[in-house]
N, C-alpha and C positions, 0 to 999 in steps of 0.2 A: 383919200386915196391910200388902197389898201396895200400895204406893205409886208411882205413872206419873209420871217428871220431865217436863217439857214439850219439846216437842224444837223446836227455832228452824229455821225456814223461810227460806231465802237467796231474796232477790228475783232473778228471772229476766231479764234482758233479753234481748228479739227484735227483730229486725229492725226490726219497726213504730217501735221505740221511737226506732232512728237514723233512720228516714224522716223521723218528727216531728221531730224536732233541726233535721233539714237545711231541712225546711219553715218553721219559725218562724224560721231563722236565715238564710234564704236572701236576702235582702237581701246579708246581711255575706261570702256566697261569692259572690256576683255581683261586686261589687264587688272584692273582691279578686282574682280572677281576671283582672277587666277590668283592674284596674292593674300585676300584673304584665306581660301581654300587650302593654301599650303602652308598657311599660317594654323590653320586647325588641325591639320593634317600632323604636322611637326610640334603642336602642342599636344596631341592625343597621344602621338609614340615615345615621346618623352618622358609623359607619366607613368610614375611606376603602377604596377597593378594590384589593381584592389582586391581584397580575398573578405568575403562574407561568413559567417559560420553563425549557423540556426540552431535553435535547440527549442524542441515542445512539451508543453507541461499539459498534464489531464487533471482539471481542478475536480474535486469531488464533491457533488452536490449533497449535502447532509440535511438540506430540507423536509425529504421524506419522512424523517423521522421525529418532527413535529408532529403528523399525523392530519386530520383533516381542517384541520385549524391552521395551518399552515397556507392555505389556499386564501384565507381571506386577510392576509396578513399583505397589503397590497401598496403599504410604504418600504416593507423590506427592499434592503439593497442585495443585489446579485452576487452570489459568491466568488463570482469572475472578476469584478470590479474593486474585492476587496484586494484579491490577489495580485491582481495587477498593480496596486499602489504597494503593496511589500515588496515587490519585484523589483519597483525603481526606487526605493527609500535607500535613505543617507545610508544606512548602516549595512545593506549589504553592498554599496558601491566601496565603504571604506573597508570591508574584509578584502573585497578582490584587490583594492590596490595594497593591504597590506598583506595579502598574500601572495601578492605575483609584483611584488615592488617596481608597479608601474610609476612609482616617485624616481626610481633609480634612471637615469638616460644616460646611454654609452653612445658617442657619437665619435665623429672624423675621428676613424681607424684608418689605419694604413692598411695596404692590399696584403690578406694573407693574416688578419691577426682576428684570432678568434678568442675569447674567454667569456667567460660566468663567473658573474659576481653574486656570492654568496650572503655577504653582511658590509653595511657600507652605513657607517654614520657620520657626522658633520657638524662642527660648531660655528664655522666658518662663516665670513658674510662677504661676500656669496660663495655659496658651497660648490665651486666649480674647481676641478684639480686635470693636471695633464699625463698619465701614466706613459713611462716610458721604457719599454725593453730593454734589459741589459744580458739577455742571453742566459741559457740554462732558466729559463722561471724566474730569475728573478728580474725586479721593476724598481726606478725610481719616481716617487710621485712628488709632484709640483703644483703648487698652490696659482690661484690668478696672476700673482706678482712675481711669476717665474721663481720662488722658494721653495727650495725642498722642504717637506715637511714629516718624511719616512720613506724607508726603502723594504722591502721584502720580497718574499719568495712564491711562487704560485702552493697553494695549501695550505699556508701559515697564515694565524690571524698578526695582520699590522697593527700595531699601535703607535702614531702619530703624532704629531704637532693638531689637535684640534681634529683628528681624523682617525678612524678605527674602521679596517678594510680588509677583506678575505676573500680573494680572488682564486678562481680553479680553472684547470683546463686552459693554462695561457700558453698559447703559443704564435709563434712571429719570431722575424729576423731582427737582430740585438740593432737598435735604433729606433724600431717601428712604434709607434707611439698610439693613444686613443685618449678623448677626454671626456671623462665623469663627472655629470653634474648628479645635485640634489635638488630636484622640483617640490616645489611650496606642495604638502600633504595634499594641504583642502581644494586648492585648483586643481590639481590632479582627480582628486573624487568629483570635483563637478565635471571635468572632462568627460569621465569615463560616464558618468549618469547621462553626460547631454549624447554622447554616441551610441548610449544604450537601447535600443529599441523595442517596447513590450507591449505585444495589439494581441488581442483574441482572434483566434482563426475563425473565420466567419462569422455567424450571427445566433447566439444561444448556443455554441457549441459544446462549453467548456475547455476547451484548447486552448492555451495561451502559447505564444509564437516569441520565444526571446533572439535577437539578432544583433551581432556586431560587427562592425567592417573595421577593416586596419589593412595597410600595408604588409603586415606579418604574418603570413598565416598559422602560425604556432600562437601568436599573442591571440590572433582571435579567437582561436579553437579554445584555448586556455580561459581568457574572458568568460566565454559563454559558461565553459563546464565549471569555472568557478562560482559564479555566480548563482548558476542553477545549485551546486551544492552548499553555498551559504541558503539560499532560500529555505532548501529540502532540512536543512540542519535547525532553521530558526522554527520551522513548523515542529519539529520533534521537540525541539525547547518546550515550546507552546504546551503540545498536547503532555509532556512529561509533568509541567508546573501544573495542569490543570490535573493529573493524576492525583498528583503530591496531595493538590488540595484538596481533593476529592476521598484521597484515604484520610487526610488525618479531620476531615470531617467526621466521617464514619467511626474512626477512634474515638474523637470524644463525646458522640452518639450511644458508642456501646460501652466507656466509662460510665454515663447517666446510666445507663440499664443496668449496668451490673452493680451500681449501688442501689440502686431501686429491686433490684432481687435481692441484693443481701439483705437490704431491709424488709424485704418480705418474707426471707426465709427465718429472720430473727424474731418477725411477728408470727409466723407458723408454730416456733417451736415455743413461743411465749402463748400462746395459746393453747398446745397440747401438755402446756406444763397446768396452765390453769384449768383446763377441762377434765384434770387426770386422764388424758391417753399415754398410756405407755408406749414407750419406744423399743423397737425390737433390738434385742441385740445380735450381735453375730451370728451365737447358735442357734437362734431361733430363726434367722432367715437362711441358715441353711439347712434347718428343717424342712421350709418353705422353699428350699428349689430343690430339696430329695423329693418331696411328694410332688411336684410341679413334672420333674422326672418320670417317676412312677406312674404318674398321668400319660403323659409322653410314651412311657413304652406300654402300656396299657390300651391306648388308643391303635398303637402299631400289632397290637396281637389281636385286637379286634376286628381291624381289617385284614389281619392273614386268616381269621377263621369264616369272616363271607367271602373269600378268596376259595378257603378251600370247601364250605358249604356250597360255593357255584361249582365247583370244577365235581362235585359229589353230584350234583342233582343234573348235571349236564352230562353224567355216567349211567346214572340210573333212567335217565331219559332216554339215553338212547338202547339200554336193556329193553324197557317196557316196550320201544319201540317194535322193535324185533320179535318176542314174543306176540303182540297185537300182530303182526306180521302173520306169522305161523299160525296162530288162531285164526285169524282171516283166511289162510289157504285152505286147513284143516276144516273149516266150517262148510266156504266151499263145495269141497270135495264132497262131504257128509248130505248138503244140500242137493247137490246134483244127484246122489244115490237114491234121496229119498223122494225126490221128484219123478222117479221113476215107478215107484208103488203109487204116490197120491199126491192130491193137491193140496187137502190140510196140512198134510205132516208135514209138506214142503216147508210151508211158513213158521209153524212151529219151530219145526226142529232147527230152520236159518235162523227163526229169530234166538232160539236159545244159545246155538251156537256162536250166533255173534254178539248176545250179551254175557258169554262167559267168563270171558278177561275180565271185565269190569268188575265182577263176585268174586276176583280169587284174591285171597290172603296172602299170596306170597309177597309182594313189595311191604306189607306193613313190618314183618320184621328187617327187613332190609333199610327202610326208612329209619326204626327206631335202633338199629346199628350204627347207621349213619349219624344220628346225633347222637348216640354215645360218643361217638368216636369224634367227632367235632367237639363236644362238652372236653373231654380229655384233653385237647389240642388246644 
């Protein structure tokens, strides 16, 4: 006898079921959404503005100085990577903290209180003080136990019990106060290093971007500028040290070469003495110098003589050309006259007249006179 077992049917959930739940609890969803949005807006509006300061540096690549062998150094580190680590180094962060006194904290000011802290040192534990204005630039300092440790005036160094303080530009009403604390130096340095962002702009551009964010725009600007200046000063110090070492090495080498040169000079003097070579005295050197000057003057006079001869030759050449032209004109005139009487005489006469300037003895005495004149010069 066959018996059929009942099969349990599972309830299927459809999208319409979710929609029905949302519709039934729509006010709960709307109220929750409005509460979350309102909380985010209120939190955002209550947050103080955050300012960002950025500086850009260009790193010069000295790889080209290596020459063609520099391209074969595949394992050489990029200069930008080294400069990034130098910028983020602890030494630079310490300089920033020490220069800007970031370990000095002034807070809980009364409305209208303005002050500039120029010097602050304390040996108390903890170094937290309350400064209360007394009017007229005067103030009183109390420690964390409300005990008075000193009093002073704006612009005058105050030395109290375990505290040294110098305030300037202190303004406010009598009874106003503010809190002054000295934060741990190492913790402040670590916080500054964490807040500073240093990265390369783009890829293989050798341009570095330094960024710092803070609620105080002046502090954000000063931190970046101080860090960049500390980095540049460190680079100058490194270059100066390298230059000093180079100069020292060159001076050391020059000292050795000078010693060798002095030894060589002594050996030369010894050789001259042993070989019988007489050293010229000052009179002989003066005579040699005079002879050299005479030779120089002689060379100058020879050059002047050549110039005069060239000028005379040019003038003489011009006179010869003029006489030749006159002879040619006369010869052509005679040739025309002879041509009227007969042909042979024309050729002979023409040849005679054309050759006559070459047989003249007139230029001879002129040439000798020019040579004699140039000799006298």
